[in-house]
C-alpha positions in Angstrom: -2.7 -30.1 -32.4 -1.5 -27.3 -33.0 -3.6 -24.2 -34.0 -3.6 -23.5 -37.2 -4.6 -19.7 -37.8 -5.2 -18.4 -41.5 -6.2 -15.2 -43.1 -10.2 -15.6 -42.6 -9.6 -16.1 -38.9 -10.8 -12.6 -38.5 -13.8 -11.9 -37.7 -16.4 -9.1 -35.9 -17.4 -10.7 -32.8 -21.3 -10.8 -31.9 -20.5 -10.7 -28.5 -18.3 -7.6 -28.5 -18.7 -6.3 -32.0 -14.7 -5.7 -32.3 -12.3 -8.2 -34.5 -11.0 -10.5 -32.7 -8.6 -13.4 -34.0 -10.3 -16.9 -34.3 -8.0 -20.2 -33.7 -8.8 -23.4 -35.1 -8.5 -26.3 -33.0 -9.4 -30.2 -32.8 -11.7 -29.2 -30.8 -13.6 -26.4 -32.2 -12.6 -22.5 -32.3 -12.2 -20.2 -29.5 -11.8 -16.6 -29.6 -8.1 -15.2 -28.6 -8.7 -11.6 -27.2 -6.8 -9.2 -28.8 -4.0 -6.6 -26.2 -6.4 -4.6 -24.4 -9.6 -6.4 -25.1 -12.2 -8.5 -23.4 -14.4 -11.7 -24.2 -17.6 -12.4 -22.7 -17.6 -14.7 -19.8 -19.4 -17.8 -20.6 -21.7 -19.7 -18.4 -19.8 -21.6 -17.2 -17.1 -19.4 -15.6 -20.0 -16.8 -14.4 -20.9 -19.9 -12.0 -17.6 -21.0 -11.0 -17.1 -17.0 -10.1 -19.5 -17.1 -8.3 -19.1 -20.0 -6.2 -15.2 -18.5 -5.6 -16.8 -15.3 -4.2 -19.5 -17.0 -1.8 -16.3 -18.8 -0.7 -14.6 -16.3 -0.1 -17.1 -14.3 1.5 -18.1 -16.9 4.2 -14.2 -17.1 4.9 -14.1 -13.1 5.6 -17.1 -13.7 8.0 -15.6 -16.9 9.5 -12.2 -14.4 10.0 -14.3 -11.9 11.8 -15.8 -14.2 14.0 -12.5 -16.4 15.0 -10.8 -12.8 15.7 -14.3 -12.4 18.0 -13.5 -16.1 19.1 -10.1 -15.1 20.8 -11.5 -11.8 22.6 -13.6 -14.0 24.7 -10.3 -16.2 25.2 -8.1 -15.2 27.9 -4.8 -17.0 30.2 -3.9 -15.5 33.3 -0.2 -13.8 32.7 2.6 -15.2 33.9 4.3 -11.9 33.8 2.7 -8.9 35.0 -1.2 -8.2 36.4 -2.5 -8.1 32.9 -4.1 -11.3 31.7 -3.5 -12.7 28.1 -6.2 -12.3 25.6 -6.0 -14.8 22.4 -7.6 -11.3 20.5 -4.4 -10.5 18.5 -3.6 -14.0 18.1 -7.0 -14.9 16.2 -5.9 -12.1 14.4 -2.3 -12.5 13.3 -3.8 -15.9 12.2 -6.9 -14.5 9.7 -5.0 -12.3 8.4 -1.7 -14.3 7.7 -3.7 -17.2 6.1 -6.4 -15.4 4.0 -3.8 -12.1 2.8 -3.8 -8.5 3.1 -7.2 -7.7 1.5 -9.7 -10.6 3.1 -7.6 -10.4 6.2 -7.9 -6.4 6.4 -11.7 -7.0 5.2 -12.3 -9.4 8.4 -11.2 -7.0 11.2 -13.2 -4.8 10.2 -16.3 -7.3 9.9 -15.7 -7.9 13.8 -15.5 -4.2 14.3 -19.0 -3.6 12.8 -20.2 -6.2 14.6 -18.9 -4.9 17.9 -20.3 -2.0 17.0 -23.5 -3.3 16.4 -23.7 -4.7 19.6 -22.4 -8.2 19.5 -20.7 -9.1 22.4 -17.6 -9.6 20.6 -15.1 -7.1 22.0 -12.8 -7.9 25.3 -14.6 -9.8 28.0 -18.0 -9.3 26.1 -18.1 -5.8 26.0 -19.9 -4.6 22.9 -21.6 -1.1 21.9 -20.3 1.8 19.0 -18.9 3.6 22.2 -15.8 0.9 22.4 -14.7 2.5 19.1 -14.5 6.1 20.6 -13.8 5.3 24.5 -9.8 5.5 25.7 -9.1 2.1 24.6 -10.8 2.6 21.2 -7.2 2.5 19.6 -6.3 -1.1 20.1 -9.5 -2.1 18.2 -8.9 0.3 14.8 -5.2 -0.3 15.0 -6.4 -4.3 14.4 -7.2 -2.6 10.4 -3.1 -1.3 9.7 -2.5 -4.4 12.0 -4.3 -6.9 9.5 -3.3 -5.3 6.6 0.5 -5.4 7.4 0.7 -8.9 8.9 -1.3 -10.1 5.1 1.5 -8.3 3.0 4.6 -8.7 4.6 4.3 -12.6 5.5 2.9 -12.9 1.7 6.7 -14.0 1.1 7.1 -16.5 3.2 3.8 -17.9 3.0 3.7 -18.2 -0.8 7.3 -19.6 -1.5 6.3 -23.2 -2.0 6.6 -26.5 0.1 7.8 -25.7 3.8 11.9 -27.5 4.6 10.4 -30.6 6.1 13.1 -31.2 8.5 14.2 -28.4 11.4 17.5 -26.6 9.5 18.5 -23.5 9.3 16.5 -22.7 6.1 13.3 -23.7 8.5 14.4 -21.4 10.8 15.2 -18.5 9.1 11.5 -18.6 7.5 10.5 -19.2 11.1 12.5 -15.9 12.5 11.0 -14.0 9.5 7.3 -14.9 10.0 8.0 -13.8 13.8 9.4 -10.7 13.7 6.4 -9.7 10.7 3.7 -10.9 13.5 5.5 -8.8 16.4 5.5 -5.7 13.9 1.7 -6.5 13.7 1.6 -6.3 16.9 3.5 -3.5 17.4 1.1 -1.3 15.2 -1.9 -2.8 17.3 0.2 -1.3 20.7 1.1 1.8 19.2 -2.7 2.6 18.0 -4.0 1.6 21.4 -1.2 4.0 23.1 -2.0 6.9 20.9 -5.9 6.5 21.8 -5.1 6.8 25.5 -2.8 9.5 25.0 -6.0 11.0 22.6 -8.9 10.0 24.7 -7.7 9.6 28.4 -5.3 12.5 28.2 -2.4 10.2 29.3 1.6 11.7 28.6 3.1 9.4 26.1 5.6 8.3 28.7 2.2 6.9 31.1 1.0 5.6 28.0 3.7 3.5 27.0 3.8 2.4 30.8 0.1 1.5 31.0 -0.5 0.6 27.4 2.0 -0.8 25.4 4.7 -2.6 28.3 2.5 -4.7 30.0 1.5 -6.2 26.7 5.0 -6.4 25.2 5.9 -10.2 26.7 2.4 -11.8 25.3 3.1 -10.2 21.9 6.1 -11.7 22.0 4.8 -15.5 22.9 1.7 -14.9 20.1 4.1 -14.0 17.4 5.7 -17.3 18.4 2.8 -19.2 18.3 1.0 -17.7 15.6 4.1 -18.1 13.4 4.1 -22.2 14.3 0.5 -22.2 13.1 0.9 -20.2 10.1 3.3 -22.7 8.5 1.5 -25.5 9.6 -2.0 -25.2 7.5 -2.4 -26.7 4.6 -3.6 -24.0 2.5 -2.7 -20.4 2.2 -4.7 -17.4 1.0 -7.2 -20.0 -0.6 -8.6 -17.2 -3.2 -6.1 -14.8 -3.5 -4.4 -16.0 -6.7 -7.7 -16.0 -8.3 -8.9 -12.3 -8.1 -6.5 -12.0 -11.0 -8.3 -14.8 -13.2 -11.5 -13.8 -12.4 -10.4 -9.7 -13.0 -9.4 -11.0 -16.3 -12.7 -12.9 -17.1 -14.6 -9.1 -16.6 -16.2 -11.0 -13.3 -15.1 -8.0 -11.3 
């Protein structure tokens, strides 16, 4: 039924003390807030927002644990002497699925866990010393890489249903996603090489040969695998779309 608005619909809200418009409907009256004003959230909205924040926090913590698990998995390298770690693959999956904010928080939580002594770094390493050592640049690079990954892949992963058949459109989406994930890997490698120059005193060319070149093939392979996984996941950024509605309800 269409709402009926009368001249007596202008009242003073007992919650905010401001004038609000009340719209009469078949089910009762509801407050329609004016531009720039807020109406206090109902108990149901508080409970809903509480569950939403709890679920979001659980996913952020879980994302950090996924990155830690990826750091413990290494595979023999088919090319070169450097083994293949799944650490950055896990980072791309977490940041691509959770989005730039929650993905970056997961990466930050992972670094905090390692600094506090949890054996979550590569080869089971732990301790705050790894955040200031020669290879610390790779770890710190996780933060901008996670943000870039979540930000750049948003247009691909939030576009709607996937094409059901392999064709030019599906391949174009896959190529875009792989390119974005490669950029995230490049950020990690660039930060790692910078750390080698600063902490280990290597020349830029030496840092590239030792800290970038051996990992390029792995970055390409992991970007392709992560892209396929992200496209196949049934849900993407489950709480990112809720942030605006939560903010409108005055709960953030």
